[in-house]
matplotlib code that plots the C-alpha trace (Angstrom):
import matplotlib.pyplot as plt

x = [-0.6, 2.9, 1.6, 0.6, 2.7, 1.9, 1.9, -0.7, -2.9, -2.6, -3.6, -6.5, -7.7, -7.4, -9.6, -12.0, -12.3, -13.1, -15.7, -17.3, -17.4, -18.8, -15.8, -15.6, -18.6, -17.3, -20.6, -19.6, -15.9, -16.3, -18.8, -18.1, -16.5, -18.0, -17.3, -17.9, -18.3, -17.6, -18.3, -18.0, -18.8, -21.4, -21.0, -23.2, -21.0, -18.1, -20.1, -22.8, -20.3, -18.2, -21.4, -22.6, -19.2, -19.2, -22.8, -21.9, -19.1, -21.3, -20.0, -22.1, -22.2, -22.7, -22.6, -22.0, -23.4, -23.2, -20.6, -23.3, -24.9, -21.6, -19.9, -17.3, -20.1, -20.3, -16.6, -15.0, -11.6, -11.2, -8.4, -10.8, -13.3, -10.6, -10.0, -13.6, -13.7, -11.6, -14.6, -17.2, -15.8, -13.1, -12.5, -13.1, -13.7, -13.2, -14.1, -13.3, -13.0, -9.6, -6.4, -4.9, -7.7, -5.8, -2.8, -5.0, -6.9, -3.8, -1.9, -4.4, -4.5, -6.6, -5.4, -7.9, -7.5, -8.3, -9.3, -9.1, -12.5, -11.2, -9.4, -10.0, -8.0, -5.4, -6.1, -9.0, -7.0, -10.0, -11.5, -8.1, -8.3, -11.7, -10.6, -7.5, -9.4, -12.0, -9.3, -7.2, -10.4, -11.5, -8.0, -6.6, -3.4, -2.4, -1.9, 1.4, 4.6, 6.4, 4.0, 5.7, 5.7, 3.4, 0.7, 0.9, -1.9, -1.9, -3.8, -5.7, -6.8, -9.4, -9.5, -7.1, -5.4, -3.8, -7.3, -9.3, -8.4, -9.8, -7.7, -4.7, -4.9, -5.5, -2.4, -0.3, -1.3, -0.4, 2.9, 3.9, 2.6, 1.6, 4.0, 4.6, 1.0, 1.3, 3.0, 2.4, 0.1, -1.7, -3.5, -6.2, -7.0, -7.8, -5.3, -1.8, -0.3, -2.7, -0.1, 1.4, 5.1, 4.4, 2.6, 5.3, 8.0, 6.0, 5.6, 9.2, 10.4, 8.3, 9.9, 6.4, 6.3, 3.6, 2.0, -0.3, -2.5, -5.9, -6.5, -8.7, -9.7, -6.1, -5.2, -8.4, -8.4, -5.1, -6.1, -6.6, -8.1, -9.8, -10.4, -12.9, -14.0, -15.0, -16.4, -14.0, -14.1, -12.8, -12.9, -16.3, -18.0, -18.1, -17.1, -16.9, -13.7, -12.8, -16.4, -15.8, -14.1, -17.1, -16.9, -19.9, -21.0, -19.8, -16.2, -13.8, -12.7, -10.3, -12.0, -11.8, -11.0, -12.3, -13.9, -13.5, -15.2, -15.4, -19.0, -21.1, -21.1, -22.5, -22.5, -18.9, -19.9, -22.7, -25.2, -25.1, -21.9, -23.7, -24.7, -21.5, -18.3, -16.5, -18.2, -16.0, -17.4, -20.3, -17.9, -15.8, -18.8, -20.0, -16.6, -15.9, -18.0, -15.8, -12.6, -13.7, -14.8, -11.3, -9.8, -11.9, -10.9, -7.3, -7.4, -9.3, -6.8, -9.5, -8.4, -8.6, -12.2, -15.3]
y = [-2.7, -4.1, -6.9, -4.3, -2.1, 1.4, 0.0, -2.6, 0.0, 2.4, -0.5, -1.4, 2.2, 2.5, -0.7, 0.6, 3.8, 1.9, -0.2, 2.9, 4.8, 1.8, 1.4, -2.2, -4.3, -7.8, -9.1, -12.8, -12.5, -14.5, -17.0, -20.3, -18.6, -18.8, -15.8, -16.3, -13.3, -14.4, -11.6, -12.2, -8.6, -6.1, -4.5, -2.7, -1.1, -3.6, -6.7, -5.4, -3.7, -7.0, -9.0, -6.4, -6.4, -10.2, -10.3, -7.7, -9.9, -13.0, -14.8, -16.8, -15.5, -17.2, -15.3, -15.7, -12.3, -12.9, -15.0, -16.1, -18.3, -20.1, -23.0, -20.5, -19.3, -22.9, -22.9, -24.1, -22.6, -20.2, -22.5, -25.4, -23.1, -22.1, -25.8, -26.2, -23.1, -24.7, -27.0, -24.2, -21.3, -20.0, -16.6, -15.7, -12.2, -12.3, -9.7, -10.6, -8.7, -10.3, -8.6, -12.0, -13.5, -13.4, -15.2, -17.8, -18.7, -18.5, -20.9, -23.6, -25.5, -22.7, -22.6, -20.2, -16.4, -14.6, -10.9, -8.9, -7.2, -5.8, -7.5, -6.0, -2.8, -4.0, -3.1, -2.5, -2.4, -2.4, 0.6, 2.4, 1.4, 2.9, 6.0, 6.7, 5.9, 8.6, 11.1, 10.6, 10.8, 14.1, 15.6, 14.4, 16.4, 14.1, 11.2, 12.8, 11.4, 14.7, 16.8, 20.0, 20.4, 23.4, 21.3, 18.4, 18.2, 18.9, 16.0, 16.1, 12.8, 13.1, 10.0, 7.5, 5.5, 2.9, 1.8, 2.6, 0.3, 2.5, 5.5, 3.2, 1.7, 5.1, 6.5, 3.4, 3.4, 7.0, 6.7, 3.5, 4.1, 7.7, 9.8, 12.2, 13.3, 14.5, 17.6, 17.0, 14.9, 16.1, 13.6, 15.2, 12.9, 12.9, 10.0, 11.4, 8.6, 8.0, 6.3, 2.9, 2.0, 0.8, 4.0, 6.2, 4.2, 4.4, 8.2, 8.7, 6.4, 8.5, 11.7, 13.0, 15.5, 14.3, 16.3, 14.8, 17.3, 17.6, 21.1, 20.8, 24.5, 25.5, 23.4, 22.6, 25.7, 24.7, 21.1, 20.2, 16.9, 15.9, 12.3, 11.9, 8.9, 8.2, 4.6, 1.8, -1.8, -2.7, -6.4, -7.4, -4.1, -0.8, 2.3, 6.0, 7.9, 11.5, 12.4, 15.8, 16.8, 17.5, 18.5, 20.4, 23.4, 25.7, 24.3, 26.8, 24.5, 25.7, 26.5, 23.4, 21.2, 17.6, 15.7, 12.0, 9.4, 5.6, 5.6, 4.7, 8.1, 9.3, 12.9, 13.7, 14.5, 16.9, 16.1, 19.8, 19.0, 16.3, 18.7, 20.7, 20.4, 19.3, 16.0, 13.1, 10.4, 9.5, 9.1, 6.8, 4.5, 4.6, 4.0, 1.0, -1.3, -0.7, -0.9, -4.3, -5.4, -4.7, -6.5, -9.6, -9.8, -9.5, -12.1, -14.5, -14.0, -13.0, -9.4, -10.3, -11.7, -9.8]
z = [-6.1, -6.4, -8.7, -11.3, -13.6, -14.9, -18.4, -17.5, -15.9, -18.9, -21.2, -19.0, -18.9, -22.7, -23.1, -20.5, -22.5, -25.7, -23.9, -22.3, -25.7, -27.5, -29.8, -28.6, -27.9, -26.9, -25.9, -26.0, -25.2, -22.0, -23.2, -21.4, -18.5, -15.0, -12.7, -9.0, -6.7, -3.2, -0.8, 2.9, 3.8, 2.5, -0.9, -3.4, -6.1, -6.2, -6.3, -8.7, -11.0, -11.3, -12.0, -14.5, -16.2, -16.4, -17.8, -20.4, -21.6, -21.9, -18.8, -16.5, -12.9, -9.6, -6.4, -2.7, -1.6, 2.1, 4.0, 6.5, 3.8, 3.2, 5.1, 6.4, 8.7, 10.1, 10.8, 7.5, 6.8, 4.0, 2.7, 2.4, 0.6, -1.8, -2.8, -3.7, -5.8, -8.5, -9.4, -9.5, -11.4, -13.8, -12.1, -8.4, -7.1, -3.3, -0.7, 2.9, 6.2, 7.1, 5.9, 5.5, 3.4, 0.1, 1.6, 3.2, 0.0, -2.3, 0.0, -1.0, -4.3, -5.9, -9.5, -11.1, -11.2, -8.0, -8.0, -4.8, -4.2, -0.9, 2.0, 5.4, 5.9, 3.4, -0.2, -2.7, -6.0, -8.4, -6.6, -7.1, -10.8, -11.1, -9.2, -11.3, -14.5, -13.6, -12.6, -15.8, -17.9, -16.4, -16.3, -19.6, -19.3, -16.4, -18.8, -19.9, -18.5, -19.0, -17.0, -15.9, -12.1, -12.1, -13.8, -11.3, -8.7, -5.0, -3.5, -0.2, 1.3, 4.1, 6.3, 7.7, 4.9, 7.1, 8.2, 5.0, 2.1, -0.7, 0.4, 1.0, -2.5, -4.2, -2.5, -3.2, -6.9, -7.1, -5.4, -7.2, -10.7, -11.2, -9.1, -12.0, -11.7, -8.0, -6.7, -3.0, -0.7, 2.4, 4.7, 6.9, 9.8, 13.5, 13.8, 14.6, 12.4, 9.5, 7.3, 7.7, 7.1, 3.5, 2.5, 4.1, 2.2, -1.1, -0.9, 0.2, -2.7, -5.1, -3.7, -2.9, 0.0, 2.4, 5.3, 7.9, 9.7, 11.6, 10.0, 7.0, 6.7, 6.6, 3.6, 1.6, -0.7, -2.3, -3.2, -6.8, -5.9, -2.6, -1.8, 1.1, 3.1, 6.7, 6.8, 7.6, 8.6, 12.1, 12.7, 11.4, 12.0, 10.1, 12.0, 11.2, 11.6, 10.6, 10.0, 11.5, 8.2, 6.0, 2.4, 1.0, -0.9, 1.9, 1.8, 0.2, -2.5, -5.2, -8.5, -10.6, -7.7, -8.0, -5.1, -5.0, -2.8, -3.0, -1.7, 0.2, 1.9, 5.2, 6.4, 5.5, 1.9, 1.2, -1.5, -2.6, -4.5, -6.6, -9.4, -9.5, -11.5, -8.4, -8.4, -9.6, -7.3, -9.6, -12.5, -10.2, -9.7, -13.3, -14.8, -12.5, -14.7, -17.7, -15.8, -14.4, -17.8, -19.0, -16.1, -16.6, -20.2, -19.3, -16.5, -18.7, -21.6, -24.0, -24.9, -28.6, -28.5, -29.8]

ax = plt.figure().add_subplot(projection="3d")
ax.plot(x, y, z, "-o")
ax.set_aspect("equal")
plt.show()
């Protein structure tokens, strides 16, 4: 998140909006570019949306959809794999269960662009891009930089951000780049310390009041936006945390409140919200293709191509 600026994000969102609306159709902008999706842990939306984005722009796509079919499974270091990628692709999208994976692969002679598709419990920046794009598209007044305090949103985050990269990146992007949108932040978690030092510092630096609590029912009716998750990666296995905090049609949500979720969902998010105005999670998934198209164009240096 610290490698991005608000101006870059706003420009990417504007381009994504043009792509989604059909105002731009750069079907061959990435012709001659090879995009490699190297995923060492499971993914549906992230991998497929990146591959869809690349195909829509005319790129060739090669994929490593499962780390078990790579030489890393035989013991090869991620660093050695990184050296080889220079010969095979022009852009790499990497997902890996180790928090340190980006540092390991960037420490090699990798000299092609590397996009983080999720690193352990660390970050998932392109998910946060899709999340904030969906939120700012639905609540257009939030795009203003002079938003009066009474129009800012009360954000409820249900889960443990220090262990859940999608929640962590969403909060970091908000604190670092969109603090003027937020009035306060409440983290609902069974963990007594759901935030790590970096998140605490980012929220404090943005002058955002943050409360951590295990009491969902006490707070949920005042949230303008609820971001829900329960699935997280621990080592090489997925585990469920905070699933006791379920959001569904019986939850006393504030009128007009938006419910966000990075998906895939388990029992923590009821399907009875799918056809209500509270549902923003499908928009998050659908808009991700256009956000990732915009990102690929920027990374490839082909923003001016049609």
